[in-house]
Structure formats: C-alpha cells, structure tokens
N, C-alpha and C positions, 0 to 999 in steps of 0.2 A: 100351307093354308095362305101364309105371307111369302110375297116376291117382290123382286126390286118394282113390278109394275103395280102391286098391291103393297105398299110396304105396314108396317106392324106400327101403329101410331103410339106413343108412348108417352106420358104426362111425369115426367121425374118433378117431385115434390123436395124442396129443400126447407132448409133455413129453421128456425126454432119460433114457439110462441112463447116463450118465458125467458130467455138469458141471450145477451150477447154471444157468450161463450159458445153453447150451443148452437147458436145463429151460424157463428163462423166454423165450428167443427162441420157442420154438416156443409155448408159450402167448400171445406177442404176437400172432402170427399166428391163431393158431387162432381166439382169441375174434373175429377179422373174419372168418371163414369166409363168404362165400355160401352159403343155404339156398335154392336153387333151390324154386318152387313140387314139391308131389308127393314131395318127401322127408321121410322120417322120421328125423332124426338122432339118435344117441346117441355119448357120448365115454367116451373112456377115457384115462387119464394115466399116465403109467411116470416114475417119481423116480429119482433117482441112488441113492437106497439101494435100489432091486430091487423096492418095493412100486408098486402099481397104486391108482388109485380109478376109478371109474366112475359114469355117469349121464348123466340125459335132456338137463343141461347144463351147462356149467363151473360154475355158481353153486350145484348140487344134485348135489355128488360125495359118493361113499360114503366111508369112511374108508379108510384106506390098507389095503392086503392083500397075502397074496400073490399072484404069479400065477396058481396052483392055484386059490384062492380065485375069483379074477377069471373064469376059463374056465368056472366052473362057473354063474356069476350073472348074464353078459350074455346079453340078449336075441338072438333070430334075426334076423341082419343078411344084406342081399344083397351088400355089396362094402365092401370096407376101405380107407380114405381116410388114407394117412401124413402126418403134421405135423411128423416131426421131422428136424433137421439133425445132430445128432451122428453119427459115422460107423456106431456101433452100431446108431443109429435108421433110418439110410439103407439099410441091410443087413440085420444079424440078423433085427430085428423083420421087416422086410417078409417075408425069406425066412422066418420063424416062421409069418404068417398064410397066407403064401399058400401054401408048399411043405410045411409040416406040419400045420396045419390045414386048408388046402384052400380057404380063401375066395378070392373075386376080386380083387384090390390094384391100384388105380388107381397108374399111372405104371410105372416099369422094373422088372424083374426083379431080385431083389437080387444076383445075379451080374453085371449091367450096372451098377447102382450102386455095388457094389465096385469096377469098374474105374473110374469116374468120379471117385470121392472119392482115387484116388490118382494123382496130377496127372502123376507119371510114368509110368505104363502109360497113362494117355489119350494122352500126347503120340506114345506108341510107335506105340499103333493107329491112331490118324489119321493121322499121319504116312505109314505103310505104306500107308493107301490115298486118298493125293494130295492130304492137307493138309497146309497150311503151320506149321512150327513154329517157335520162334526157337531158335537154339542153345542149348544145357542142360547140366547136370551135375548128376546126384543125390549127394547128399552125407550122410557120417555123419560121427560125431564123430570128429574128425584128420585129416579129408581137407582139403586143400589146393585151394581153389577156382581152376581153370585159366583162367576166362573174364577177360578185362580189362574194366574198368569201363567205361560205366556198364552195369552189369545188377541183374538180382532177384534178391534173396533170399527164400524163402517157405519156409513148412512143406508137406511135401509131402501131409499130408493134411488141413487145414485149411480153415478157410470164414471169410467174412466178412473177408480180410484181415487176420486174425491173425496176429501175428508177420513182418510183411512190410516189407521194407528196400529201397527203390533205392540200389544203392550206386554214387556219382556219383565215387570217388578210392579207392584201397587203404586208406588210413586207416580207413574205416567199416567193412573189411571183419568184423576180430574183432567188433565191438558187433552186425552184423547177424547174425551166426554165433551170438553168445551171446543174441540176441532170439529166434532163429525156434528153435533148441534148447529153447526155454522149451515150445513148444507140440507138435513132435513130434521123432522121434528121428532123422528123415531130412528133409533139406533139399532144394529144387530150387532150383539157380540157372540162372537164364537172360535171355539177351541181352537187353537192353533194345530195344523196337523204337520209336522216335521217330515220332509221327505220332497219328492218328487212335485212337480207342476206341469199339469198336461192341459193342452187344448183340442176339444174334439169335436168335429162338425158332423152332422147329421144333413145328407140332402136327399131331397124325394124324385126319384129318377123316372118317374109315373108309376110304376108297377111293383116298385121296391124301394125301401129306404137304404142309403148306401153308406156308410162312414169313410171319410176320408183320408189321408194320410195326417198324422197326428203330430202337431207342435209339441216341443217341451222348451220351456223357458228355466235355464239352466240356475236356478236360483242356489243361493252359496251362504253361508253364515253369514257373512257381512253383507249381503243383500238376499236374505230370506222372502222378502214378498215384492210385488211388482208396486211402485208408486205411478202416482201421477208422471212423473219425470220419467220414468223408464216406459211411458207410452206415447208422450206429447210435449214437443218441443214449446213452448209458454212464451211469449212475447214480454217485455218488461210491464205491460200492462195487465198480463193475467190471462192472454185471448192467446188461443194455438195457433201456432205457425204453421207447423208441420208433425209427422210421426217423429220420434226421438231418433235420430241418424245413429246416433252408436249410444245406446243403451247398456248399462251396467249389466244389466241382465239379458245375456245373451239368448239368441234361439235357434233351434233346429227344426227341421221338417224335411224328411219324416222322422219324428224320434223314433229312438234306440230301445225298443219294447222289445222283452220274451211275448211268443205267442201267447203265453196264458194270461200276461196283464195285457196285452192290446185286446183280448175277449172281454176280458172283464170291462175294460172302457168302453168297447164298443158297443156291450150289451147295456152297459147304464146309460150311456147316451141316448139310445133308441129307445129304452124305458122312458127316460125323461121327456124325450120328444112326444111317446102317445100319452104320457100321462099329463104334460102341460097342454095337451092339443095343437101341435105345431103343425105348421102347413109348409112346403116348400124346401126350407131349410132348417137349422138351430143350429148352434153354437154353444159349447159348455166347457169351464173351467174346473179341473179337478186336481186336490192335492193326493198323490200316493205316499201313503203312509209309511216311512221310512223301515217300522218295524215290521209292520203285518202284510207289507204291500198291497193293502186294500186300497181302491181310490174312493173319495170321498167328493161330492160336488159339492164347489164352491157357489158358483152362481151360472144362470141363463142368459145367453143373450142373442135374442131372438133378431140380428141384424146381418144385412150383408150389403154393404154400399157399392157392389157392381163393378168396384175399379182394382187396376192392378195391387193397390196397395192394401186391401181389403183381407181379412185372414182368411174367408174361405177361396179368395180367388187363388191366393198362394196356395193354399192347401192342393187345390185342382193343377195348379200347373205343377205343384212337385209330383203330381202323378201323372202326368205327359198329357192329360186334358186340353182339349179345345176349348178356352176361354169363351169366345164370342158365342160358340155352336152351344154350351151349358147355360149359358145367361139367356140366350135368345130360346131353349127349351124352357128353361124354368117362366120365363114371362110369356109364353103362349101357354103353358100348362096352365098359368092364373086365367087366360083369356077361355079356353077350353072347359074349365073347372065351372068357371060364371055359366056358361052355356048349357052345361049340362045339369 
C-alpha cells in the first residue's frame, strides 16, 4: 500500500495541554520515535499555553500559533500518531483529530482512553468481565479511608506513580492523602497485594490478539513498589530528564513464569483489552499474590511511544521481532481500519 515512491504520511503529535512536566515527558519520547522506511513524518507540538508548533522535524518547528492557524498550514497526512501522556492528550486531542477532523488515529478511541485514564472506572469494567482487582475505595477530600494497612494511595487520574504512597501503618495515612490530593481531586485506596509485579502487553496483529513477552519488576521488601524515581530521572526543577538509568527495582524480560501463571496473565490481559474496548495495543500492570499466585490488575496504560525505549518496543525486541516492520503494520492498520 505504501512504498518509497508513495510513503505513509504520518503526523506525530506531542506536548501537553496542561503541564510543563507532561510537555517535556512527551517530547522526551517523541524525539526517540522509530521512523520505519516508507514513512514521511511530520510533527505537531501543543504546549500548556494552548499554542501549537509544527514542522518536518522537531528541530525545525514553526513559531507558536493558535490551533486555527495550525490546522490551515499542516500538509496532507494519512494517519495521526499521538504521543501525549496528559489526560487531555490521551482523550480530547485523540477525539478531536479522529472524531472531529476525521483522520485515522493509531491506538484506542478517545472514549476508551478516557476510561483507562480513570483507574476507578477501569477497575469496575475489568472486574465485571472476570479480571481480579484488589479491594479498593475511591476517595475525595474529607473521606475516611476504610481499608486497613498495608494499602496503596494513588491519584485516580495520574501516571508515572506521581503522588503514590504505600501506607504501612495508620500514622502514614494523613501524609499519603495530602500528597495524593496535590495531583488529583480523587484518590484510589487499594489493598496492597504482596508478591510479584508483572507488566503485560497485548498487540493486535490484524486477525488475532497476541500477548508479548512479559516484563517482571523485581520488587523487594526494601522496594516493594515502583515510585516515580524508579521510572524517571528528574531535574532539580522537577522536570523529566530521562528514564531512570539505574532503578533500584530491576526488570527482566521475558519474565520467568510457570506456564500456568503465564496463561492466567495472558487471559486477564486479553479480557481487559476487550472489556475496555482497546484497539491496536494495550499495556497492563499486574500484581501476583504471593500466597495464591493469582494476578490482580493494577491499571491499564493505553500508550506506546514507538521508540526503542518504549515498553511495548522492548517486549517486541525481546521476542526477536523487527520493530520497524511491526510499527509500520500498526500504523497502516489504522489507515485501513478508517477506510473500511
């Protein structure tokens, strides 16, 4: 369908509508995006002030301008690939380009990503479809936590472990709530599941769903959960600089799993993929209870930055897949889906 004579014209969208943190995080990944052969890339970046820049490379962007001007100036494209991690970027921006402007968009629909960015709603949907979740409680300011320690307090709509606390005794509750409410008006209190932490990805290969080699984060008693510091190295001003090069919680891929546990995790991920209504790919964090060996879903992440440092990319490479080829197929499938 697309060749060197007729390349796939891809609009990569990065930045953030809401915060400098997510703006810089998005660009951190966007500059590393894989560009398969037969692709003609174009870039658009939105900033927290609502202004847009665009150009044929991230080093050759236009002056900042209103959305209306940007829409009149960007060239013809075949498909949109979003790289935004903030909630409006995961939802509103996707919906605007697909539902309002009528472009094929890679990844799940905005209605699906809106569900997945709300951890409480995600829990409700997947548990109704047979996926185990820990006992939990949605909290607003002034609510009393009904769970008994140990439990997790985390913002309901945040990512990268921002605002998360493992509460080990009741003296830590007030500080955990104070931290969490700095990031969101709603928090999720969730029973802590002791055991292993596994990340599972599902990718749509066109006619079947495939579960990729799984990641295990080697949590310990000293480091029982992954915090923001385990994921991102931050500058002194709190802005993301890079993925943490030497995290305390090491990771291995593929994870060393029994066939029984691998099957349980695969089935749970595929159930979640279908229950949430995902397209193209999806990513899930599970805790496997040390006593029962049952997997409990923590949250869904419906993003793939299409770079070598992206989690799904690492899983594909661990399987020996050609990253250029798989990424190109996923982007082309979005175009074909739109035509159908």
